[in-house]
N, C-alpha and C positions, 0 to 999 in steps of 0.2 A: 538633509541627505535622504534619498529615497530608501525605504526599507528593502533589503535584498530579497530577491525572489526565491533563491535557493542557496545552499552551500554544497560544494562538491569536494570530496577528498578522493584523489586519484590513487588507486592502489597498484599492486604489482601482480595480482592474480587475475585470472580471466572472469572475475565475478563483480557484478554491479548490484548493490543493494539500493533499491529505490524506496523512499518513504514519502509518498505524496500527500498523506493526510495528517502529518504530525505538526504542521504549522499552527500557530495560535495568533498571529498578527491579523488584525482587521483595521484598515485605515480609519482614522478618526472621522473623516468626512462621510464614510459609509456607516459607521456606528450611529451617527446622528439620525440616520433613517431607519434604524433597526430597533426592534423590541429588546427589552433588557435580557430576555432569554439568550440572545446572541452572545452576550458577554460571558455566559457560563461555558461556552465552547463544548457542550455536552458530547458532541459526536466526533471529537478529536481522537486520533490514534495515539493516546497518551504515552509519553516516556519511552518510545521505541529507541531513540538514539542511546538512552541510558541502558536499556535492556540489551541492545546489540553492541555494548561497549567493547566487546571482544573482536569485533569484525575486522578492525585494522590488523590485528595479529594474524588473521587469515590472509591478509593481502588484499582484502576487498576494497573496491571503490564504493563510496557511499554518497548518495544524492538525497538531500534533505530539503523538503519544501519549508518555507518560512511563513507563508500566509495560511490562514484558516481555510478549510474546505468551504466555509460559508461564503468566502469571497469568490472562489472558483474551484470546482472539484477537478483536480488534475487527472483523476482516474475515470473521467467520462469522455465520450467522443466529442470533438469540437462542434459537431452538428446536433449534439444533445440526443442522439438516438438512444432508445431504451436497450440496455444490455441484456435485460431479462424480459423479453416480450410477454405480455400478459401478467406480469408481476409489478408490484409497486416498487419504485425506486426514487431516490432523490435525483435532482437534475444537475446540469452543468453549473448553473448558478443557483444553488438551492434557495427556495422560498420558505421552507419549513424545516424543522428538525426531524430527527428520526421518530420522535414522539408526536409529530405533526403539529407542533407549536409554531405559529407564524413567526418568521424571522424579521419581517418588515412591518413598519407602521403602515396604516391604510394608505394605499396609493403610492407607496414608495418602492415597490419591488422593481427590479431592473427590467427595462424594456429591451427589445431586440437589438437596438443600437448599442446600449450599454453592455449587453452580454457579449456582443462582437468585440467591443473595446476591451473587455476583461480577458477574452481569449488572447488578444494580441499582447496585452500587458502582463498577464500572469501565466496563462496556459502555454503559450508558444515558447517562452524562454526555458521553462522547465523541460519541455519535450525536446527542444533543440539540444539542451545539455545532455539529456538521456540518450538521444540518438548519437550524438558525437562521442560520448563515452563508450557506448556499445561498439561503435565503429573503431575506436582506438583499441579496445580490447580484442576485437576480432582481427584487426590488422597485426597486432603484436603476438597474439597467441594462436591464431587460426580458429578460435572458438570463443564465444562469449556466452556467459551465463547471466541471466537477469532474475533477481529475487525481489519481488514486489512485496514489501513488508507492511502489514496492516494489523490492526487489532479492533475489537468490537465488544460491546457488552454481551454477556452470555444469553440474554433474553431481550429481543426486540420484536415484539408481536407484529409490528408493521411489515416486517420482512420475512419472518419465519415463525413457525409454531414451536413451542417448547423451548428447550435449552440447547444451545449449540455445543458440538464437540469442542474440545480444547484446541486442537490443531485442525484447521480447515484449509487443506491444500487444494489449489486449483491449477489445472493445466489446460483450461478451455476444452475439456473433454478429450484431452490428448493432443490437441492441434498446436499447442504453443511450445512443445518440446518433443524430443525424440521419443519414439515408442518405448514404453517401459520405464522411463525416468520417473514419471509421477508415481508409478506403482512402487518403484525402488525407494523413493522418499517416504511414501506411506509406510512401507515395511520398516524403514528405519525409525519412524516415529512410533510405530507399534512395538518396537523393542523396549519402549519405556512404559510399562504397564500402569504407571500412576496417571497417565494422560490418555484421553480418548482422541482419536484422529479419524479423518475421513478425507477422501479424494473426490473432488468434483461433486460435492454435496450441494448445499444451498449456495455456496460461493465457488464459482468455477474459474474466477479470474476476471478482473475488470478490463477496462480499455487498454491499460498499459501491457498487461500480460498478453492480451489478444492481438494487439497491434504490433508488438515488437518481437514476440516469439516467432521465430522463422527457422524451424529445424532443418529445412532443406538448405538454408544458408549457414547452418551450424551456429545459430543463435537460439538459445533454449531458455524459456521463461517459465517461472513458477510463481504463483501468488500464495502467500501464507496469511490467512485471516486468523489471528490468535485471539482466543477468548480472554477478555480483560482479567477475570479473577485468577488466571494462572500467574499473574505477577503484580497485581495492584488492587486497590479498592475500586469497586464499580460505581460508587456514589461520591458526590462532591465532598471534599475537594480533590478527589481522584488521586489519592496519595500512592506513590510508589512503595512497594513492599519488598524490602531487601531480602527478607527470608524467602518469600515466594519466588522472587526473581532469581535468587541463587539456585533454586531447584530447577526452574524451567530453562534457564539460560544454557546449561549444558546440552539440553535436548535440541535447542535451536542450533547450537554450534555443531552438534553431530549431523544435523540435516545439511547444513552448509558444507561441512567437510565431506559428506557423502557425495554431494553434488560436484565438488571440486575433484574428488578422487575419480568419479565417473568421467569427468571432462578430461582428466589426464590421459585416459585411454583412447580418447577420440580426437585429439588435436590433429588438425591437418598441417602439413608442412608449409 
């Protein structure tokens, strides 16, 4: 039986939480062509379903990718355009890790035809499910909220200097949601002084936030890139930390509730 591309829980609130980078599955046929570093899955957005275990209580829909981003990065454009022109990023079908370790054995990286096949096999089903769920929420509630959930090590020199803030909110510089919503969420995060927060800093939102946020159509998208040490160990075996998670989880819940409360005042008939 083929490994599932995603799981989807359909909720009752106008909120969809997307988790495109939590998958850990790499097909055996692909692993045979990869270096051992691939099996470490170092660049996974670890444990987010566990961290967001409260989301069903909020009525959220939850879309969870099952394959590793090393197979296909679901938060990249299907044409592999650079989301941050002039800056280093990983690609639609990554050939190296965040630490620039080669993922593939010599001569085994995917060619153009294989990349196109992976888009069809992995990328399109996830995005079709995402689009369909947003359409369902919009039809039912008159508004749809998209929260693209991510996490990352606090220091990745390839992509940014120094240490990241704890909460990195992105609204594509305000274009993926209604004016003021990003700032309202930033203010909500800043009510928790134990954590640092920024809006549209190094991470402004990836493809999902930019492609599906359509405030003129009452679809509002926000990305959260959460620093790993807020809830887990940054080094292998990347253990979940119940104590840390118990402290940061209410902050995430507050942000999502803030978004839902905001939406309740804007629903169209």
